[in-house]
MARNU-902106 format. One line per field, with one value per atom (N, C-alpha, C): residue number from 1; residue in one letter; x, y, z; atom name. Coordinates in pm, 1 decimal, decimal comma, padded with zeros to 6 digits. Each point is the difference from the previous one (the first is absolute). Example, Ala and Ser with C-alpha at 12.3 -4.5 7.8 and 13.67 -1.06 7.14 Angstrom:
<recs>
num <- [1; 1; 1; 2; 2; 2]
residu <- [A; A; A; S; S; S]
x <- [01319,0; -00089,0; 00090,0; -00035,0; 00082,0; -00077,0]
y <- [-00569,0; 00119,0; 00120,0; 00105,0; 00119,0; 00109,0]
z <- [00780,0; 00000,0; 00000,0; -00072,0; 00006,0; 00073,0]
atome <- [N; CA; C; N; CA; C]
</recs>
This chain:
<recs>
num <- [1; 1; 1; 2; 2; 2; 3; 3; 3; 4; 4; 4; 5; 5; 5; 6; 6; 6; 7; 7; 7; 8; 8; 8; 9; 9; 9; 10; 10; 10; 11; 11; 11; 12; 12; 12; 13; 13; 13; 14; 14; 14; 15; 15; 15; 16; 16; 16; 17; 17; 17; 18; 18; 18; 19; 19; 19; 20; 20; 20; 21; 21; 21; 22; 22; 22; 23; 23; 23; 24; 24; 24; 25; 25; 25; 26; 26; 26; 27; 27; 27; 28; 28; 28; 29; 29; 29; 30; 30; 30; 31; 31; 31; 32; 32; 32; 33; 33; 33; 34; 34; 34; 35; 35; 35; 36; 36; 36; 37; 37; 37; 38; 38; 38; 39; 39; 39; 40; 40; 40; 41; 41; 41; 42; 42; 42; 43; 43; 43; 44; 44; 44; 45; 45; 45; 46; 46; 46; 47; 47; 47; 48; 48; 48; 49; 49; 49; 50; 50; 50; 51; 51; 51; 52; 52; 52; 53; 53; 53; 54; 54; 54; 55; 55; 55; 56; 56; 56; 57; 57; 57; 58; 58; 58; 59; 59; 59; 60; 60; 60; 61; 61; 61; 62; 62; 62; 63; 63; 63; 64; 64; 64; 65; 65; 65; 66; 66; 66; 67; 67; 67; 68; 68; 68; 69; 69; 69; 70; 70; 70; 71; 71; 71; 72; 72; 72; 73; 73; 73; 74; 74; 74; 75; 75; 75; 76; 76; 76; 77; 77; 77; 78; 78; 78; 79; 79; 79; 80; 80; 80; 81; 81; 81; 82; 82; 82; 83; 83; 83; 84; 84; 84; 85; 85; 85; 86; 86; 86; 87; 87; 87; 88; 88; 88; 89; 89; 89; 90; 90; 90; 91; 91; 91; 92; 92; 92; 93; 93; 93; 94; 94; 94; 95; 95; 95; 96; 96; 96; 97; 97; 97; 98; 98; 98; 99; 99; 99; 100; 100; 100; 101; 101; 101; 102; 102; 102; 103; 103; 103; 104; 104; 104; 105; 105; 105; 106; 106; 106; 107; 107; 107; 108; 108; 108; 109; 109; 109; 110; 110; 110; 111; 111; 111; 112; 112; 112; 113; 113; 113; 114; 114; 114; 115; 115; 115; 116; 116; 116; 117; 117; 117; 118; 118; 118; 119; 119; 119; 120; 120; 120; 121; 121; 121; 122; 122; 122; 123; 123; 123; 124; 124; 124; 125; 125; 125; 126; 126; 126; 127; 127; 127; 128; 128; 128; 129; 129; 129; 130; 130; 130; 131; 131; 131; 132; 132; 132; 133; 133; 133; 134; 134; 134; 135; 135; 135; 136; 136; 136; 137; 137; 137; 138; 138; 138; 139; 139; 139]
residu <- [P; P; P; F; F; F; H; H; H; V; V; V; L; L; L; Y; Y; Y; G; G; G; Y; Y; Y; Y; Y; Y; P; P; P; S; S; S; I; I; I; T; T; T; D; D; D; G; G; G; V; V; V; L; L; L; S; S; S; H; H; H; A; A; A; V; V; V; T; T; T; E; E; E; T; T; T; K; K; K; Y; Y; Y; E; E; E; D; D; D; V; V; V; N; N; N; F; F; F; L; L; L; Q; Q; Q; Q; Q; Q; Q; Q; Q; I; I; I; R; R; R; H; H; H; R; R; R; I; I; I; L; L; L; A; A; A; E; E; E; H; H; H; K; K; K; L; L; L; W; W; W; T; T; T; E; E; E; K; K; K; H; H; H; A; A; A; S; S; S; S; S; S; H; H; H; G; G; G; K; K; K; P; P; P; V; V; V; Q; Q; Q; Y; Y; Y; E; E; E; V; V; V; G; G; G; E; E; E; V; V; V; V; V; V; F; F; F; L; L; L; K; K; K; R; R; R; A; A; A; T; T; T; T; T; T; S; S; S; T; T; T; G; G; G; D; D; D; S; S; S; T; T; T; K; K; K; L; L; L; Q; Q; Q; P; P; P; R; R; R; Y; Y; Y; R; R; R; G; G; G; P; P; P; L; L; L; V; V; V; I; I; I; T; T; T; E; E; E; V; V; V; L; L; L; P; P; P; H; H; H; D; D; D; V; V; V; Y; Y; Y; R; R; R; V; V; V; V; V; V; A; A; A; I; I; I; R; R; R; N; N; N; R; R; R; D; D; D; N; N; N; R; R; R; Q; Q; Q; Y; Y; Y; A; A; A; T; T; T; T; T; T; A; A; A; H; H; H; V; V; V; T; T; T; N; N; N; L; L; L; K; K; K; G; G; G; Y; Y; Y; H; H; H; L; L; L; I; I; I; D; D; D; E; E; E; M; M; M; E; E; E; D; D; D; Q; Q; Q; Q; Q; Q; F; F; F; S; S; S; E; E; E]
x <- [00099,2; -00132,9; 00128,3; 00091,0; 00077,1; 00056,8; 00078,4; 00024,4; -00067,8; -00105,3; -00139,6; -00061,7; 00017,8; -00070,0; 00107,7; 00170,0; 00081,6; 00093,5; 00026,3; 00043,1; 00169,5; 00045,6; 00119,7; -00009,7; 00098,4; -00046,1; 00091,1; -00050,4; 00039,4; 00129,7; 00060,1; 00160,6; -00042,6; 00028,1; 00024,1; 00134,5; 00030,5; 00135,7; 00003,7; -00090,0; 00030,0; -00003,8; 00106,3; 00008,4; 00043,6; -00038,4; 00089,6; -00072,1; -00105,7; -00058,0; 00055,8; 00123,7; 00039,3; 00101,2; 00045,5; 00082,2; -00060,7; -00158,3; -00047,7; -00046,8; -00040,5; 00004,5; 00106,8; 00080,5; 00097,8; 00033,0; -00100,2; -00059,6; -00126,2; -00035,0; -00104,7; -00051,8; -00111,0; -00015,2; -00159,4; -00050,9; -00112,4; -00058,3; -00138,1; -00058,4; -00165,3; -00050,3; -00107,9; -00115,8; -00060,8; -00161,2; -00097,9; -00059,0; -00102,0; 00031,4; 00104,6; 00025,1; 00006,2; 00004,5; 00020,5; -00126,1; -00078,1; -00158,9; -00097,9; 00026,2; -00076,8; 00015,0; 00161,0; 00028,5; -00102,1; -00019,8; -00017,9; -00207,9; -00011,3; -00146,6; -00054,8; 00065,7; 00004,0; 00033,6; 00063,4; 00020,4; -00139,6; -00022,1; -00135,9; -00082,6; -00075,4; -00093,2; -00021,3; 00161,9; -00014,8; -00036,2; 00062,7; -00060,0; -00120,1; -00029,8; -00197,0; -00047,8; 00012,2; -00058,6; -00016,3; 00155,1; 00038,4; -00082,9; -00026,9; -00103,3; -00132,9; -00016,7; -00189,3; 00005,1; 00061,2; -00017,7; -00017,1; 00130,3; -00024,0; -00130,0; -00050,9; -00109,0; -00120,3; -00025,3; -00087,7; -00019,3; 00157,7; -00061,0; -00009,5; 00014,7; -00008,9; -00138,4; -00071,5; -00155,6; -00081,0; -00044,4; 00001,3; -00178,3; -00051,2; -00088,4; -00135,1; -00113,9; -00115,5; -00024,4; -00101,3; -00056,9; -00093,9; -00018,6; -00144,9; -00058,5; -00145,5; -00094,0; -00098,1; -00088,6; -00071,3; -00130,2; -00114,7; -00110,8; -00060,9; -00067,0; -00014,3; 00085,8; 00142,5; 00100,6; -00049,6; -00036,5; 00020,3; 00119,5; -00028,5; 00088,2; -00076,2; 00083,7; -00040,0; 00024,8; -00074,5; 00011,3; 00022,6; 00104,1; 00056,4; -00065,8; -00008,0; -00136,1; 00114,8; -00118,8; 00055,0; -00037,0; 00123,6; -00058,6; -00096,8; -00080,0; -00101,1; 00019,1; -00009,0; 00089,8; -00138,5; -00013,7; -00105,9; 00080,4; 00100,8; 00043,6; 00112,2; 00004,7; 00074,5; 00095,2; 00111,7; 00091,0; -00005,2; -00002,5; -00020,4; 00071,2; 00095,3; 00068,4; -00060,9; -00111,7; -00118,8; -00098,7; 00025,0; -00146,7; 00048,3; -00076,8; 00030,6; 00049,9; 00093,5; 00063,6; -00051,1; -00059,9; -00048,1; -00143,5; -00101,3; -00141,0; 00051,2; -00088,8; -00010,3; -00052,5; -00051,1; 00046,5; -00046,0; 00033,7; -00050,2; 00030,3; -00048,3; -00021,3; 00049,9; 00105,4; -00022,5; -00082,5; -00067,8; -00135,9; 00029,3; 00072,7; 00059,0; 00162,3; 00056,1; 00136,1; -00040,8; 00045,8; 00002,9; 00144,0; 00005,0; 00137,3; 00047,7; 00121,8; 00105,3; 00005,3; 00041,8; -00052,0; -00053,9; -00155,4; -00107,6; -00045,8; -00071,3; -00086,9; -00153,8; -00129,3; -00140,8; 00011,1; -00039,3; 00003,2; -00149,1; -00031,2; -00128,5; 00010,6; -00043,3; 00035,5; -00105,1; 00091,7; -00066,4; -00133,4; 00042,1; -00121,0; -00063,0; -00149,8; -00065,8; -00005,7; 00007,5; -00027,1; -00154,7; -00048,4; -00153,3; -00099,6; 00012,1; -00090,5; 00064,4; 00102,9; 00082,3; 00122,1; -00015,2; 00139,1; 00103,7; 00111,8; 00102,1; 00081,5; 00028,4; 00059,9; 00095,5; 00084,8; 00064,2; 00146,1; 00053,3; 00089,9; 00175,4; 00095,5; 00116,9; 00121,1; 00109,0; 00130,0; 00093,0; 00050,5; 00072,9; 00090,2; 00070,9; 00060,7; -00109,3; -00124,8; -00046,5; -00050,9; 00034,8; -00061,5; 00128,5; -00097,5; 00080,9; -00003,1; 00079,0; -00045,2; 00003,4; -00148,4; -00016,6; 00052,8; 00026,2; 00019,9; -00042,5; -00079,3; -00118,9; 00104,6; -00015,7; 00102,0; -00091,3; 00041,2; -00019,2; 00016,9; -00085,7; 00011,3; 00132,2; 00027,6; 00209,1; 00061,9; -00013,0; 00096,5; -00042,8; -00123,0; -00041,6; 00043,3; 00000,5; 00096,3; 00113,8; 00093,0; 00086,6; 00062,9; -00097,6; 00024,8; -00029,4; -00102,1; -00044,2; 00128,6; 00079,8; 00101,8; 00122,0]
y <- [-00106,7; 00109,5; 00091,0; 00023,6; 00133,1; 00022,0; -00121,1; 00044,1; 00064,7; -00050,9; 00049,3; 00088,2; 00058,4; 00126,3; 00106,3; -00018,6; 00095,4; 00000,9; -00101,3; -00040,8; -00056,5; 00010,7; -00092,1; -00089,2; -00044,7; -00118,7; 00057,6; -00001,4; 00073,4; -00050,1; 00120,0; -00065,1; 00010,6; -00137,9; -00040,9; -00019,2; 00065,9; 00049,6; -00083,0; -00124,8; -00056,7; -00143,9; -00064,1; -00186,5; -00047,1; -00097,8; -00060,8; 00042,5; 00054,3; 00067,3; 00153,6; 00015,0; 00137,6; -00003,6; -00117,9; 00043,4; -00103,0; -00014,8; -00064,1; 00100,8; 00116,2; 00103,2; 00061,0; 00038,4; 00082,0; 00094,1; 00032,8; 00112,7; 00008,5; 00099,2; 00094,1; 00013,3; -00125,8; 00033,1; 00048,4; 00081,9; 00102,2; -00076,3; -00052,0; -00022,2; 00091,1; 00018,5; 00045,7; -00063,7; 00092,6; -00046,3; -00046,1; 00087,9; -00012,1; -00152,8; -00008,0; -00126,7; -00107,7; 00015,8; -00128,0; -00033,2; 00120,3; -00012,1; -00032,7; 00037,0; -00064,6; -00164,1; -00000,4; -00173,8; -00072,7; 00035,6; -00067,2; 00020,9; 00107,7; -00009,6; -00104,7; -00038,4; -00071,4; -00101,7; -00039,9; -00140,6; -00058,0; 00100,3; -00028,9; -00015,0; 00072,9; -00018,8; -00108,6; -00034,6; -00167,5; -00079,4; -00034,3; -00086,1; 00006,9; 00150,5; -00012,9; -00089,1; 00014,8; -00025,2; -00148,9; -00039,4; -00165,7; -00059,7; 00057,9; -00006,0; -00035,4; 00105,9; -00004,8; -00086,9; -00040,1; -00085,5; -00168,9; -00012,3; -00123,1; -00018,3; 00088,8; 00021,3; -00032,5; 00036,0; -00014,2; -00115,2; -00086,3; -00133,2; -00080,0; 00025,3; -00102,8; 00016,3; 00091,6; -00023,7; -00006,9; -00137,0; -00013,4; 00061,2; -00049,1; 00118,2; -00110,3; 00104,9; -00095,4; -00090,3; -00139,6; -00093,6; 00042,2; -00011,1; 00034,2; -00129,7; 00051,3; -00132,7; 00013,8; -00071,9; 00059,9; -00078,4; 00033,7; -00033,1; -00126,3; -00053,4; -00136,9; -00096,3; 00072,3; -00119,6; 00023,5; -00118,5; -00025,3; 00068,8; 00030,8; 00092,0; -00035,8; 00049,5; 00045,5; 00089,1; 00053,7; 00156,1; -00006,4; 00083,7; 00012,2; 00058,4; -00048,0; 00021,0; 00048,2; 00127,1; 00050,1; -00115,2; 00064,4; -00084,6; 00022,2; -00097,7; 00108,4; 00012,5; 00073,5; -00014,5; -00066,0; -00109,4; -00089,1; -00001,9; 00032,9; -00012,1; -00154,4; -00021,1; -00148,7; 00027,3; -00114,2; 00034,9; 00002,7; 00024,5; 00081,1; -00123,3; -00081,2; -00093,4; -00109,2; -00060,4; -00101,8; 00053,9; 00111,9; 00061,5; 00035,8; -00035,5; -00013,9; 00140,6; -00040,1; 00128,9; 00052,3; -00078,1; 00048,6; -00062,1; 00115,5; -00093,5; -00027,4; -00093,6; -00042,3; -00118,3; -00078,8; 00053,9; 00106,4; 00121,6; 00085,3; -00029,7; 00105,4; -00016,5; 00137,8; 00051,0; 00145,5; 00038,0; 00057,3; 00051,4; 00143,4; 00070,5; 00127,5; 00049,5; 00062,7; 00058,7; 00157,6; 00029,1; 00187,3; 00039,5; 00108,5; 00078,8; 00017,8; 00019,3; -00017,2; -00160,1; -00077,4; -00157,5; 00001,2; 00034,8; -00011,7; -00128,3; -00064,5; -00133,4; -00029,1; -00024,3; 00010,9; -00130,1; -00109,4; -00129,9; -00040,5; -00128,7; -00009,2; -00199,0; 00005,9; -00161,9; -00096,7; -00118,4; -00126,1; 00002,2; -00058,0; -00046,9; 00063,2; 00026,6; 00081,3; -00054,9; 00090,2; -00019,8; 00055,7; -00052,6; 00018,4; 00082,1; -00053,4; 00052,3; 00166,2; 00015,6; 00148,4; -00027,1; 00117,0; 00002,4; 00081,2; -00061,8; 00059,2; 00112,9; 00069,6; 00103,9; 00147,9; 00031,9; 00087,4; 00021,8; 00120,4; 00054,4; -00035,7; -00027,7; -00044,5; 00073,3; 00051,5; -00010,7; -00129,2; 00028,7; -00141,7; -00052,2; 00091,7; -00034,8; -00114,8; 00049,2; -00125,2; -00114,8; 00035,8; -00194,0; -00074,7; -00115,6; -00136,3; -00050,0; -00064,3; -00102,6; -00108,1; -00072,7; -00155,2; -00055,8; -00098,5; -00109,3; -00132,3; -00006,4; -00126,2; -00053,6; -00146,2; -00131,2; -00062,4; 00007,9; -00044,2; -00154,0; -00068,2; -00147,3; -00044,3; 00061,5; -00038,5; 00008,2; 00110,2; 00036,3; -00154,0; 00009,3; -00106,5; -00182,3; 00015,8; -00186,9; 00025,7; 00122,9; 00034,4; -00055,9; 00061,2; -00030,4; -00137,5; -00036,5; -00147,1; -00114,9; 00023,4; -00070,3; 00016,4]
z <- [-00008,2; 00010,5; 00016,1; 00072,1; -00037,8; -00102,9; -00072,6; -00135,6; -00095,5; 00009,8; -00119,9; 00029,1; 00133,4; 00018,8; 00014,8; 00003,0; 00001,3; -00094,2; -00083,0; -00112,4; 00023,7; 00122,2; 00033,7; 00121,4; 00027,3; 00109,3; 00130,2; 00115,7; 00092,1; 00077,1; 00082,8; 00006,8; 00162,0; 00002,8; 00154,8; 00072,4; 00084,1; 00083,9; 00106,4; 00062,9; 00109,7; -00067,5; 00053,3; 00034,3; -00161,4; -00025,2; -00124,4; -00113,8; 00009,9; -00159,0; -00040,9; 00092,4; -00035,7; -00121,0; -00064,0; -00124,8; -00140,2; 00052,5; -00087,2; -00188,9; 00068,8; -00074,5; -00024,1; -00088,5; -00036,6; -00050,1; -00116,9; -00071,1; -00021,0; 00009,8; 00030,1; -00109,6; -00077,9; -00200,6; 00011,6; -00043,3; -00037,4; -00106,5; 00036,4; -00093,1; 00009,7; -00179,4; 00029,7; 00020,6; 00125,3; 00083,6; -00039,8; -00133,0; -00069,9; -00120,9; -00018,3; -00035,1; 00052,4; 00114,7; 00108,2; 00006,6; 00030,6; 00086,4; -00134,1; -00145,6; -00091,2; -00034,3; 00043,1; 00002,8; 00103,3; 00111,5; 00109,9; -00040,4; 00000,9; -00084,4; -00096,6; -00112,0; -00081,4; 00058,7; 00061,9; 00031,3; 00087,3; 00103,5; 00083,0; -00075,5; -00088,1; -00123,2; -00061,9; -00039,4; -00065,1; 00071,8; 00173,0; 00098,6; -00001,1; 00032,2; 00046,9; -00135,1; -00115,7; -00117,8; 00022,1; 00038,7; -00002,6; 00103,8; 00116,1; 00106,3; -00017,9; -00082,6; -00043,4; -00076,9; -00057,8; -00122,9; 00035,2; 00126,0; 00112,1; 00048,9; 00081,8; 00094,1; -00098,0; -00133,3; -00052,7; -00073,4; -00061,5; -00002,9; 00102,6; 00129,8; 00092,3; 00041,3; -00029,5; -00005,2; -00117,0; -00008,8; -00061,9; -00100,0; -00092,7; -00080,9; 00076,7; 00014,2; 00111,4; -00159,8; 00074,1; -00097,0; -00060,2; -00127,0; -00079,1; -00032,7; 00038,6; 00001,2; -00136,3; -00026,7; -00075,4; -00024,6; -00027,5; 00039,6; -00019,3; 00088,6; 00035,7; 00080,8; 00047,1; 00076,4; 00151,8; 00049,2; 00149,8; 00100,0; 00095,1; 00059,1; 00182,1; 00079,4; 00138,1; 00053,0; 00054,1; 00095,7; 00109,0; 00085,9; 00073,6; 00117,4; 00103,5; 00097,2; 00103,4; 00088,7; 00076,5; 00149,7; 00103,8; 00125,4; 00071,5; 00049,6; 00104,5; 00150,9; 00098,1; 00133,9; 00084,6; 00044,9; 00066,5; 00096,7; 00067,7; 00117,8; 00000,9; -00101,2; -00008,2; -00045,8; -00031,2; -00107,1; -00128,0; -00083,0; -00147,8; -00082,0; 00072,3; -00096,3; -00106,4; 00069,0; -00077,8; -00058,2; -00012,1; -00071,0; -00159,2; -00094,4; -00137,1; -00076,4; -00058,0; -00062,3; -00111,9; -00092,9; -00133,2; 00023,0; -00089,2; -00073,1; -00108,6; -00023,7; -00115,9; -00060,5; -00092,1; -00123,0; -00066,3; -00112,9; -00060,9; -00134,7; -00060,1; -00168,5; -00049,7; -00068,7; -00050,6; -00075,7; -00013,3; -00087,3; -00096,7; 00105,3; -00070,4; -00012,6; -00061,4; -00003,6; 00028,2; 00150,3; -00058,7; -00006,7; -00017,9; 00031,7; 00113,0; -00005,3; 00133,3; 00034,4; -00052,0; 00048,8; 00108,6; -00025,6; 00081,4; -00026,7; 00007,6; -00016,0; 00030,7; -00072,5; 00066,1; 00013,5; 00131,2; 00021,7; 00033,8; -00019,0; 00023,4; 00064,9; 00078,5; 00107,5; -00119,6; 00007,5; -00080,4; 00077,5; 00102,2; 00088,6; 00072,0; 00000,1; 00037,9; 00197,5; 00103,9; 00097,7; 00105,4; -00000,6; 00051,3; -00091,0; -00138,8; -00123,0; -00012,0; 00016,8; 00037,1; -00136,0; -00065,1; -00134,1; 00073,3; 00041,8; 00052,8; -00146,4; -00012,1; -00076,6; 00019,6; -00050,3; 00082,4; -00142,9; 00097,6; -00142,0; 00117,8; -00070,0; 00086,2; -00072,4; 00044,7; -00034,9; -00017,8; -00108,9; -00027,3; 00131,6; 00079,4; 00106,6; 00090,2; 00003,9; 00097,1; -00071,3; -00152,3; -00000,7; -00048,4; -00002,2; -00031,7; -00080,3; -00126,8; -00093,6; 00057,7; -00083,3; 00031,3; -00111,7; -00032,5; -00091,6; 00010,5; -00118,7; 00020,9; -00080,1; 00064,3; -00036,5; -00127,5; -00141,5; -00072,3; -00027,2; -00075,5; -00033,4; 00013,9; -00134,4; -00030,7; 00136,1; 00058,3; 00155,1; 00059,3; 00038,4; 00122,0; -00093,7; -00115,6; -00033,2; 00053,0; 00001,1; 00013,1; 00136,0; 00077,5; 00149,2; 00022,0; -00030,9; -00000,6; -00025,2; -00083,6; -00067,3; 00051,7]
atome <- [N; CA; C; N; CA; C; N; CA; C; N; CA; C; N; CA; C; N; CA; C; N; CA; C; N; CA; C; N; CA; C; N; CA; C; N; CA; C; N; CA; C; N; CA; C; N; CA; C; N; CA; C; N; CA; C; N; CA; C; N; CA; C; N; CA; C; N; CA; C; N; CA; C; N; CA; C; N; CA; C; N; CA; C; N; CA; C; N; CA; C; N; CA; C; N; CA; C; N; CA; C; N; CA; C; N; CA; C; N; CA; C; N; CA; C; N; CA; C; N; CA; C; N; CA; C; N; CA; C; N; CA; C; N; CA; C; N; CA; C; N; CA; C; N; CA; C; N; CA; C; N; CA; C; N; CA; C; N; CA; C; N; CA; C; N; CA; C; N; CA; C; N; CA; C; N; CA; C; N; CA; C; N; CA; C; N; CA; C; N; CA; C; N; CA; C; N; CA; C; N; CA; C; N; CA; C; N; CA; C; N; CA; C; N; CA; C; N; CA; C; N; CA; C; N; CA; C; N; CA; C; N; CA; C; N; CA; C; N; CA; C; N; CA; C; N; CA; C; N; CA; C; N; CA; C; N; CA; C; N; CA; C; N; CA; C; N; CA; C; N; CA; C; N; CA; C; N; CA; C; N; CA; C; N; CA; C; N; CA; C; N; CA; C; N; CA; C; N; CA; C; N; CA; C; N; CA; C; N; CA; C; N; CA; C; N; CA; C; N; CA; C; N; CA; C; N; CA; C; N; CA; C; N; CA; C; N; CA; C; N; CA; C; N; CA; C; N; CA; C; N; CA; C; N; CA; C; N; CA; C; N; CA; C; N; CA; C; N; CA; C; N; CA; C; N; CA; C; N; CA; C; N; CA; C; N; CA; C; N; CA; C; N; CA; C; N; CA; C; N; CA; C; N; CA; C; N; CA; C; N; CA; C; N; CA; C; N; CA; C; N; CA; C; N; CA; C; N; CA; C; N; CA; C; N; CA; C; N; CA; C; N; CA; C; N; CA; C; N; CA; C; N; CA; C; N; CA; C; N; CA; C; N; CA; C; N; CA; C; N; CA; C; N; CA; C; N; CA; C; N; CA; C; N; CA; C]
</recs>
């Protein structure tokens, strides 16, 4: 920091380092600071790309896919460990903007149709086992 701020290395007069700097060499402070700014910007760009690549893009669902919806825990006074974490199965009926989906329950409970909208972060895909996959598992 001293070298970048003033353009030369400090002369230290005590201890072992007193003979380390023999001649004072002045450098352009603006040039040094500009080099450091470029390095900082390059490192910042590198880290933002690294951060963006580590966070994957959200899953894209299509109309008709079967999903499960994350359910909030209800406070009953007991432990929430054994409460169901997902509600479903649900079917996607409409794709809305900003990764939001309209979902409808497959099974009706008490003759009532459950329908809601949910963000993709609250949905979990469900893959039905095909007959071909079922034969592979049985072998």
